[in-house]
N, C-alpha and C positions, 0 to 999 in steps of 0.2 A: 380540565375545562373549570369553568368557575360556576359558582352555584347559580340558580337560576333566582332571581329576584334580589339577590345580594344584600339582604337587609336582615342578617342574623344580629342579635345583640352584640356578639364578641366582635363583629366587623365595623360596626358604625362608630365612626371616630367622635361626632358629635351631633346633635339634633339639626343643626343649620347647614351641615356639610352636604353637598350632593355626592362627594367621592366615598368610597368604602375601601377597606381592605378585603378583596377577595382571593381565594384560593385558586392556582393555577397550575395545573399538571403539565410539565414541559416533558414532551416525549424526546428519547434518545435520538441523536442524531449521528449518522454513520456517513463516512467517505468510502468511496470505493478505490482502491488501489491496484494496479496490476503489476504484477513481479514476475520475473523470469525464474524457474526452479529447474534443477537437474531433473530430466524426466528417465534417462537411462544413463547411469554412470559411466565414466570411462573404464576401459577393460584394458589392462595391461598383460600381455603374452610375452614372458622373457623366454628367449631361446639362445642357447649357445651355438655359436657359429664355429665349426672345427678349425684347426689350423690347417694350411696346406704346405706337403711336403715334396722333396724331391728327393729320389734317391741316388748319391753319389758314391762311386767306387773309388776308393783311394788305397794306395800300397803304404804298409806300415812297416817300418824297420824291426826284423824279428832279431836279428843278429848281425853286427857289424863284421865287414870282412877285415883281414889281415895281410898286410904286405902291400904289396904294389899290384895287387890284383891275383896273387896267386889263391887265395881263399876268398871266394867272392861272398859279398853281404846276404843276408836270406831275408826276403820279403814276404808280407802276406796281403792278401786283397781284403780289405773290410768294406762292407756295405754302411754308407753313412746316410741318415735323414736330414736333409738342409731344409729350414723353414723357409718357406716363400711368404705365407701369409701368418701371422700369428692369430690364436685363437680370440673371440670376441663374444661378449654377451650384448644383445640387443633386444630392444623393447618394439613391439608393434601392435598394432590395433588400437590407437588411442582416440577411436571416436566416442563422442557423448552426444546426446541430445537434450535440447532444452524445451521446456513448456510455460507458455504465459497463463497463469492463473490470476483471477480477480478474487480479491479478499475484501471484506467491510471491516472498517477500522473505526471503533468508537471515538467520534469527536467531542461530544456532548451527552454525558448520562442523563438519564430520566431524572427529573427531580420535582419537587413541590415547592411553589413560590408563593409568598403572600406579598402582594404588589398592591399599591395603590391603583384603584382602576374605577372607571365611572359605571355606575350602577345603569344598566338599560332600561329600567323602568322608570328611571328618573330623568331621562333623556326627552326633550322637548323635541316637537317635529323638527324646528329651525335647527337646533343641534344636529340632529339625524341628516338633514338636508346638506348642511356645512360638511359633515363627515363624508356623505355620499358623493359631493363634489371634488372632494380632497383625494379621496379614492380614486374615482376616476380618472382625475388629472395625472396623478403621480403613479397609479399603477397601470395606467394604459387600459383599463379594463373597462368594456362596454357597460354601463350601469345606469340603471334608471334613477333619476332622483325624485324621490316621492315622498321622503320624509318618514316612510315607516322601516324599521328594522326587520326586513324580510329576509327571505333565504339567500337571495342574491347578494345583499348588502352583508350578509355574513359571511358568505364564501369570499367575497372582494377583500374583506378584511383579514380573514384568515391567510389568503393569499400574499397580501402586502405585508403581513406579519411575517411570513415565512421567507419572502424575498428578502426582507431587511435583517432578517435572524432575529426577530424579536420575540418575546413570550407571546404564545398564541392563546386565543380563546376568550380576551376580554379587551375592552378598550383600555388598555394600561396607560399610565404616565409617558412611558417611554414612545408608546405608539402614537399618540396625542403629538408628541415633540418631533417623531419623524414625519408626522403628516404636515407639520409646520403651524400647529397650534401652538398659542403660548398661555 
């Protein structure tokens, strides 16, 4: 905020000026962002699928025959495994879940500014009425135009500065320009 009275020897530009340099504390400004994060990570279960076999009997020649059939050939029966389906490795259960979280991200850090601002103590009743009219018109707030820098006028000024993303707490040069004063 700004110093009450606004008239310290270090702040006054010259004795004829009605504006002074006041210290304004700007509060940090945050934005909320919603993000999806993995709540439960996917799980992989590897499993081996064994091959499928069929038993087949075959005759294998052990000794060939001689002559024209006088000595017959000798055979032996052998059991063979014939592969029907090869073995494979498969993954199962790939499910995962997401969760939405809201985080605050710093948009503008807190800082102390020295800006040209009008001193409240030096504003005339006419100046305050003009300020109240412009605040009521531009901010759309219900504000009584009474020429006094009362609590309602201060709240209206702060809300207007917040809406316009201006330095808050004093009637600064940029606030007056945003209100249309020259």
